[in-house]
C-alpha angles and dihedrals in degrees: 000000000000119000126209120203106222118179090334096314129110113232120187114222143165133196113210116197131032104236146015135059117330124252122187123209114199122190121221127227116009098321126128125234093252093094091060096054095095091050090045089057093051092049092047090052086062091060104275137120110225124206117205124182142166116247118232113292093008138095124019 
């Protein structure tokens, strides 16, 4: 799982798909992005790149 350092904070993220326009899926509440991985693969199969990320103080 890649980690981006944003304003001193580590944010876990994943990009699903290799080409096409970007779509971002953002979870609600305190859930991590892992529950969106199956949906991200379906969207990517339609020609999109999908950015998933954990919100601050959530996920892994």
